[in-house]
TORKE-168131 format. One record per residue (C-alpha): x, y, z; residue number from 1. Coordinates in nm, 3 decimals, padded with zeros to 5 digits. Each point is the difference from the previous one (the first is absolute). Example, Ala and Ser with C-alpha at 12.3 -4.5 7.8 and 13.67 -1.06 7.14 Angstrom:
         X         Y         Z   seq
    01.230   -00.450    00.780     1
    00.137    00.344   -00.066     2
END
This chain:
         X         Y         Z   seq
    04.001    09.177    12.111     1
    00.245    00.271   -00.119     2
    00.120   -00.019   -00.360     3
    00.254    00.191   -00.205     4
    00.351   -00.007   -00.148     5
    00.289   -00.182    00.167     6
    00.347    00.150    00.048     7
    00.288   -00.233    00.093     8
    00.304    00.140    00.181     9
    00.316   -00.213    00.011    10
    00.270    00.075    00.257    11
    00.353   -00.144   -00.007    12
    00.188   -00.009    00.332    13
    00.366    00.080    00.050    14
    00.085   -00.366    00.060    15
   -00.231   -00.143   -00.264    16
   -00.327   -00.044    00.186    17
   -00.305    00.085   -00.204    18
   -00.335    00.143    00.099    19
   -00.307    00.065   -00.211    20
   -00.274    00.247    00.091    21
   -00.340    00.047   -00.160    22
   -00.218    00.307   -00.045    23
   -00.353    00.049   -00.130    24
   -00.125    00.309   -00.177    25
   -00.373   -00.045    00.040    26
   -00.259    00.097   -00.257    27
   -00.089    00.284    00.236    28
    00.354    00.136   -00.010    29
    00.117   -00.126    00.342    30
    00.365   -00.107    00.044    31
    00.021   -00.303    00.232    32
    00.293   -00.218    00.107    33
   -00.108   -00.365    00.016    34
    00.101   -00.234    00.280    35
   -00.122   -00.330    00.139    36
   -00.041   -00.289   -00.245    37
    00.184    00.149   -00.297    38
    00.133   -00.331   -00.140    39
   -00.284    00.004   -00.252    40
    00.152    00.316   -00.154    41
    00.344   -00.149   -00.071    42
   -00.061   -00.077   -00.369    43
   -00.182    00.323   -00.088    44
    00.203    00.277   -00.170    45
   -00.039    00.368    00.065    46
   -00.313    00.132   -00.168    47
   -00.209   -00.315    00.047    48
   -00.362    00.076    00.085    49
   -00.079   -00.192    00.320    50
   -00.269   -00.039    00.262    51
    00.104   -00.056    00.362    52
   -00.188   -00.146    00.293    53
    00.061    00.236    00.290    54
    00.003   -00.110    00.365    55
    00.097    00.327    00.163    56
    00.072    00.357   -00.097    57
    00.172    00.251    00.221    58
    00.164    00.341   -00.010    59
    00.311    00.014    00.217    60
    00.107    00.327    00.153    61
    00.304    00.022   -00.224    62
   -00.074   -00.206   -00.311    63
   -00.347   -00.001   -00.146    64
   -00.166   -00.235   -00.242    65
    00.089   -00.353    00.114    66
   -00.230   -00.284   -00.104    67
    00.020   -00.352    00.148    68
   -00.129   -00.257   -00.247    69
   -00.111   -00.363    00.017    70
    00.072   -00.061   -00.369    71
   -00.019    00.147   -00.348    72
   -00.101   -00.095   -00.351    73
    00.072    00.143   -00.343    74
   -00.282    00.167   -00.192    75
    00.183   -00.073   -00.326    76
   -00.035   -00.318   -00.200    77
    00.249   -00.271    00.093    78
    00.158   -00.126   -00.322    79
    00.279   -00.205    00.161    80
    00.104   -00.292   -00.219    81
    00.297   -00.231   -00.029    82
    00.298    00.156   -00.183    83
    00.032   -00.076   -00.372    84
    00.298    00.039   -00.229    85
   -00.186    00.249   -00.222    86
   -00.009    00.267    00.270    87
    00.382    00.006    00.017    88
    00.060    00.029   -00.375    89
   -00.057    00.375   -00.010    90
    00.056    00.305    00.218    91
   -00.297    00.223   -00.074    92
    00.092    00.226    00.291    93
    00.335    00.182   -00.011    94
    00.067    00.224    00.298    95
    00.182    00.306   -00.133    96
   -00.155    00.277    00.210    97
    00.216    00.041    00.311    98
   -00.075    00.370    00.033    99
    00.063    00.085    00.366   100
   -00.016    00.284    00.247   101
    00.240   -00.032    00.294   102
   -00.104    00.193    00.311   103
    00.284    00.050    00.250   104
   -00.199    00.035    00.320   105
    00.102    00.217    00.295   106
   -00.213    00.029    00.314   107
   -00.015    00.330    00.187   108
    00.079   -00.153    00.339   109
    00.219    00.132    00.283   110
    00.238   -00.295   -00.038   111
   -00.008   -00.005   -00.381   112
    00.321   -00.105   -00.175   113
   -00.119    00.122   -00.337   114
   -00.073   -00.209   -00.311   115
    00.181   -00.326   -00.067   116
    00.190    00.164   -00.287   117
    00.007    00.332   -00.180   118
   -00.154    00.041   -00.343   119
    00.345    00.065   -00.148   120
    00.155   -00.313    00.155   121
   -00.301   -00.213   -00.091   122
    00.017    00.105   -00.365   123
    00.375   -00.059   -00.004   124
   -00.049   -00.352    00.131   125
   -00.280   -00.079   -00.244   126
    00.147    00.143   -00.319   127
    00.379    00.011    00.026   128
    00.290   -00.212    00.117   129
    00.128   -00.345   -00.097   130
   -00.339   -00.153    00.091   131
   -00.332    00.181    00.011   132
   -00.373   -00.065   -00.003   133
   -00.032    00.089   -00.367   134
    00.260   -00.263   -00.093   135
   -00.158   -00.255    00.233   136
   -00.347    00.031   -00.154   137
    00.134    00.012   -00.354   138
    00.200   -00.320    00.058   139
   -00.276   -00.195    00.174   140
   -00.269    00.103   -00.254   141
    00.223   -00.052   -00.305   142
   -00.053    00.367   -00.081   143
   -00.380   -00.031   -00.005   144
   -00.064    00.220    00.306   145
    00.181    00.331   -00.049   146
    00.076    00.175    00.327   147
    00.104    00.352   -00.082   148
   -00.024    00.346    00.154   149
   -00.275    00.078   -00.249   150
   -00.232   -00.247    00.178   151
    00.102    00.058    00.362   152
   -00.017    00.277    00.255   153
    00.179    00.030    00.333   154
   -00.111    00.256    00.257   155
   -00.002    00.080    00.372   156
   -00.320   -00.039    00.200   157
   -00.026    00.150    00.351   158
   -00.285   -00.128    00.216   159
   -00.101    00.077    00.358   160
    00.119   -00.238    00.269   161
   -00.363   -00.105    00.048   162
   -00.343    00.123   -00.098   163
   -00.305   -00.079   -00.208   164
    00.001   -00.061   -00.371   165
   -00.157    00.267   -00.218   166
   -00.192   -00.250   -00.212   167
   -00.161   -00.230    00.260   168
    00.056    00.173    00.333   169
    00.165   -00.311    00.146   170
    00.281    00.030    00.251   171
    00.361   -00.089   -00.091   172
    00.316   -00.004    00.209   173
    00.357   -00.008   -00.132   174
    00.102   -00.216    00.300   175
   -00.250   -00.278   -00.076   176
    00.094   -00.294   -00.219   177
   -00.323   -00.180   -00.079   178
   -00.117   -00.040   -00.359   179
   -00.308    00.219    00.035   180
    00.213    00.289    00.127   181
    00.245   -00.035   -00.289   182
   -00.281    00.012   -00.253   183
   -00.134    00.317    00.160   184
    00.347    00.159   -00.019   185
    00.014   -00.095   -00.369   186
   -00.339    00.163   -00.059   187
    00.112    00.318    00.176   188
    00.323    00.008   -00.202   189
   -00.205   -00.015   -00.320   190
   -00.215    00.287    00.128   191
    00.313    00.204    00.080   192
    00.144   -00.048   -00.349   193
   -00.327    00.093   -00.170   194
   -00.108    00.291    00.220   195
    00.319    00.149    00.146   196
    00.257   -00.069   -00.271   197
   -00.267    00.036   -00.272   198
    00.127   -00.305   -00.190   199
   -00.239   -00.242   -00.168   200
    00.119   -00.332    00.146   201
   -00.260   -00.191   -00.202   202
    00.234    00.010   -00.300   203
    00.218   -00.260    00.175   204
   -00.106   -00.362    00.031   205
    00.215   -00.083    00.305   206
   -00.001    00.219    00.311   207
    00.296   -00.092    00.218   208
    00.065    00.143    00.346   209
    00.356   -00.009    00.130   210
   -00.041    00.015    00.376   211
    00.253    00.144    00.247   212
    00.254   -00.252    00.124   213
   -00.125    00.045    00.357   214
   -00.346   -00.117   -00.110   215
    00.142   -00.303   -00.179   216
    00.218   -00.100    00.298   217
   -00.280    00.046    00.250   218
   -00.255   -00.191   -00.205   219
    00.222   -00.293   -00.097   220
   -00.104   -00.016   -00.366   221
    00.207    00.059   -00.310   222
   -00.278    00.043   -00.252   223
   -00.375    00.007   -00.037   224
   -00.239    00.179   -00.234   225
    00.185    00.295    00.151   226
    00.365   -00.083   -00.071   227
    00.222    00.022    00.305   228
    00.360    00.030   -00.121   229
    00.171    00.229   -00.247   230
    00.291   -00.207   -00.129   231
   -00.107   -00.354   -00.093   232
   -00.110   -00.033   -00.363   233
   -00.136   -00.351    00.057   234
   -00.238    00.130    00.264   235
   -00.152    00.251   -00.241   236
   -00.037   -00.266   -00.271   237
   -00.160   -00.239    00.251   238
   -00.266    00.249    00.110   239
   -00.070    00.119   -00.355   240
   -00.039   -00.367   -00.097   241
   -00.287   -00.031    00.247   242
   -00.168    00.296   -00.171   243
   -00.007   -00.215   -00.315   244
   -00.154   -00.302    00.180   245
    00.326   -00.192    00.050   246
   -00.001   -00.237    00.296   247
    00.305   -00.106    00.196   248
    00.272   -00.245   -00.100   249
   -00.036   -00.290    00.241   250
    00.149   -00.339    00.070   251
   -00.300   -00.137    00.188   252
   -00.341    00.105    00.123   253
    00.155    00.095    00.335   254
    00.296    00.198   -00.137   255
   -00.133    00.248   -00.255   256
    00.317    00.212   -00.028   257
    00.260   -00.278   -00.001   258
    00.075   -00.022   -00.373   259
    00.292    00.239   -00.049   260
   -00.008   -00.037   -00.379   261
   -00.252    00.284   -00.033   262
   -00.028    00.358    00.118   263
   -00.334   -00.116    00.143   264
    00.187   -00.192    00.272   265
    00.183    00.130    00.306   266
    00.160    00.343    00.012   267
    00.258    00.122   -00.096   268
    00.233   -00.185   -00.239   269
    00.001    00.174   -00.338   270
   -00.160   -00.230   -00.257   271
   -00.260   -00.013   -00.276   272
   -00.325   -00.196   -00.012   273
   -00.016   -00.375   -00.054   274
   -00.150   -00.151   -00.318   275
   -00.365   -00.013    00.118   276
    00.009    00.363    00.117   277
    00.174    00.115   -00.318   278
   -00.280   -00.166   -00.199   279
   -00.261    00.175    00.213   280
    00.163    00.337   -00.067   281
    00.025   -00.076   -00.372   282
    00.375    00.046    00.016   283
    00.086   -00.359   -00.104   284
   -00.163   -00.255   -00.227   285
    00.020   -00.377   -00.038   286
    00.234   -00.186   -00.233   287
   -00.240   -00.295    00.007   288
   -00.324   -00.101    00.167   289
   -00.045   -00.373    00.046   290
   -00.299   -00.213    00.099   291
   -00.137   -00.350   -00.060   292
   -00.013    00.058   -00.375   293
    00.362    00.110   -00.038   294
    00.166   -00.200    00.280   295
   -00.087   -00.361   -00.067   296
    00.062   -00.281    00.250   297
    00.334   -00.170   -00.049   298
    00.136    00.258   -00.245   299
    00.294    00.214    00.109   300
   -00.026    00.370   -00.076   301
    00.314    00.215    00.003   302
   -00.001    00.376    00.043   303
    00.282    00.254   -00.009   304
   -00.063    00.274    00.256   305
    00.188    00.332   -00.012   306
    00.110    00.175    00.316   307
   -00.304    00.202    00.107   308
    00.176    00.335    00.003   309
    00.122   -00.027   -00.362   310
   -00.332   -00.002   -00.186   311
   -00.369    00.059    00.072   312
   -00.104   -00.331   -00.162   313
    00.144   -00.224    00.264   314
   -00.221   -00.265    00.164   315
   -00.204   -00.313   -00.064   316
   -00.343   -00.075    00.151   317
   -00.118   -00.356    00.048   318
   -00.369   -00.037    00.080   319
   -00.065   -00.346    00.141   320
   -00.353   -00.028   -00.137   321
    00.033   -00.378   -00.011   322
    00.005   -00.009    00.379   323
   -00.298   -00.025    00.236   324
    00.120    00.327    00.152   325
    00.141    00.214   -00.286   326
    00.271    00.254    00.080   327
    00.214    00.242   -00.201   328
    00.378   -00.026    00.041   329
    00.230    00.279   -00.118   330
    00.355   -00.109   -00.091   331
    00.268    00.270   -00.026   332
    00.378    00.026    00.008   333
    00.123    00.257    00.249   334
    00.362    00.112    00.020   335
    00.078    00.282    00.240   336
    00.110    00.305   -00.199   337
    00.139    00.311    00.168   338
   -00.091    00.267    00.076   339
   -00.380   -00.033   -00.005   340
   -00.087   -00.371    00.007   341
    00.197   -00.196    00.256   342
   -00.240   -00.213    00.210   343
    00.183   -00.135    00.305   344
    00.336    00.098   -00.156   345
   -00.037   -00.275   -00.258   346
   -00.132   -00.257    00.247   347
   -00.296   -00.065   -00.230   348
    00.197   -00.045   -00.322   349
   -00.156   -00.279   -00.203   350
   -00.334   -00.116   -00.136   351
   -00.287    00.125    00.216   352
   -00.326   -00.195    00.014   353
   -00.296    00.213    00.109   354
   -00.361   -00.101    00.043   355
   -00.236    00.282   -00.092   356
   -00.365   -00.084   -00.053   357
   -00.123    00.329   -00.145   358
   -00.330    00.071   -00.169   359
    00.140    00.299   -00.188   360
    00.273    00.263    00.033   361
   -00.193    00.182    00.274   362
   -00.046   -00.304    00.225   363
    00.095    00.091    00.357   364
    00.168   -00.321    00.116   365
    00.346   -00.094    00.124   366
    00.257   -00.181   -00.211   367
    00.169   -00.302    00.159   368
    00.365   -00.096   -00.054   369
   -00.005   -00.380   -00.020   370
    00.363   -00.072   -00.085   371
    00.335    00.143   -00.109   372
    00.203   -00.220   -00.236   373
    00.344    00.138    00.068   374
    00.212    00.100   -00.298   375
    00.307   -00.126    00.190   376
   -00.144   -00.355   -00.001   377
   -00.111   -00.023   -00.362   378
   -00.078   -00.350   -00.121   379
   -00.074   -00.119    00.352   380
   -00.304    00.189    00.123   381
   -00.368   -00.058   -00.064   382
   -00.339    00.086    00.146   383
   -00.305   -00.223    00.005   384
   -00.359    00.116    00.053   385
   -00.123   -00.271    00.234   386
   -00.258    00.210    00.185   387
    00.023    00.093    00.365   388
   -00.034    00.373    00.048   389
   -00.296    00.059   -00.232   390
   -00.109   -00.337   -00.133   391
   -00.038   -00.357    00.113   392
    00.090   -00.192   -00.314   393
    00.250    00.213   -00.191   394
    00.032    00.017   -00.377   395
    00.310   -00.205   -00.064   396
    00.172    00.300   -00.162   397
    00.379   -00.014    00.027   398
    00.231    00.291   -00.080   399
    00.369   -00.077   -00.037   400
    00.293    00.238   -00.051   401
    00.216   -00.146   -00.276   402
    00.264    00.267   -00.057   403
    00.064    00.363    00.082   404
    00.238    00.289   -00.043   405
   -00.012    00.368    00.090   406
   -00.248    00.091   -00.274   407
   -00.214   -00.307   -00.076   408
   -00.104   -00.339    00.128   409
   -00.165   -00.311   -00.139   410
   -00.278   -00.174    00.186   411
   -00.178   -00.328   -00.073   412
   -00.366   -00.042    00.081   413
   -00.145   -00.343    00.066   414
   -00.363   -00.087    00.054   415
   -00.003   -00.341    00.163   416
   -00.206   -00.277   -00.155   417
   -00.186   -00.031    00.332   418
    00.022    00.135    00.354   419
    00.136   -00.326    00.142   420
    00.330    00.004    00.183   421
    00.177   -00.212   -00.266   422
   -00.112    00.232   -00.279   423
    00.112    00.312    00.184   424
    00.334   -00.157    00.089   425
    00.054   -00.085   -00.366   426
    00.009    00.372   -00.079   427
    00.297    00.067    00.228   428
    00.203   -00.320    00.033   429
    00.245    00.083   -00.280   430
   -00.081   -00.311   -00.201   431
   -00.141   -00.048   -00.348   432
   -00.372   -00.063    00.033   433
   -00.335    00.050   -00.166   434
   -00.082    00.320    00.185   435
    00.304    00.193   -00.124   436
    00.099   -00.214   -00.300   437
    00.351    00.137    00.056   438
    00.239   -00.018    00.296   439
   -00.159    00.221    00.266   440
END
């Protein structure tokens, strides 16, 4: 059974559809695209050492190195455990290296329309004007990820319309849209930069291809590991996020791009990451972390949350370790702030409740938006964890928005005395009771 290192390629479609492709670099140096039963690969990040059970291997006339698999397993120890509050108290990983090389690709075809944008226009868009990529990254990272000309390089790359790659001898075609072909084009672009332009591309952590608009329109994707548009900052941040093991921002297991509160959701509204993704990047830290020791049954706990954009210490994590099925819930206050962080034009303003059951900052898993407590309905909105999507029993955790203005909000946390209907109702009925001990 073949073994080696996994590479995960994420592709975002023009209308939001998402596709994930998997590649294996075998211990013998082969580059193989994996197909067949790839569901077993969904939770493995790029770089995981895996072993696959192959059912068929073939070399097509055009694209070589396809491997059909019946399953796969990780060769690395599985240390998956339930989330604990301690893991969210610190951010040992802070992503501050966004060094990037942008390759503006042009194919030498008869019908070529040239690159998507010139080097001069690309640099103008990224560095100057009322809004720019440098300002976007600085805002969303709270200044922790400097994006300057010193750490970036933009250049033109001219490739043949079709041919074989210099490194592996595999065939690529500028008219083809499949993931394997795109990865071969990326490899050939790297070769061109190193051997024709005589530039050491290894100095740059992120290698980003800006494809011609004709390629993007014909293929129907907006971004993948090879970025497909030249003007949407959110798209660049989304794809770079995947490089750092960020999953998508979802609302359910069947809609993994549907949370618009994060750049890891659908393209292309300009916005920053949500609280779980900011914690993963090390750009934000928790105000408080609560669990069974600090959130006692029947005792109301009040927290003042600042608007996420105003400070990097901006969320609360509640780990429901008292439940049969523990989960981690991130609570943050999001107010759309122009020009760089306006999810759904303010349609998500309020307290956001995310479930994010990470093992550490590099966990490759999606965040799930469970509820939005609207700032326009303060004092009247609450969310109750009664199970359903992930659990069967629920934890009895209730989050209630007490008051809010443009800069801050107050929330009340209630851990019900039991998971019975009467106890849960007592947390949200507005009456004085033992669970809140104050009018709720």
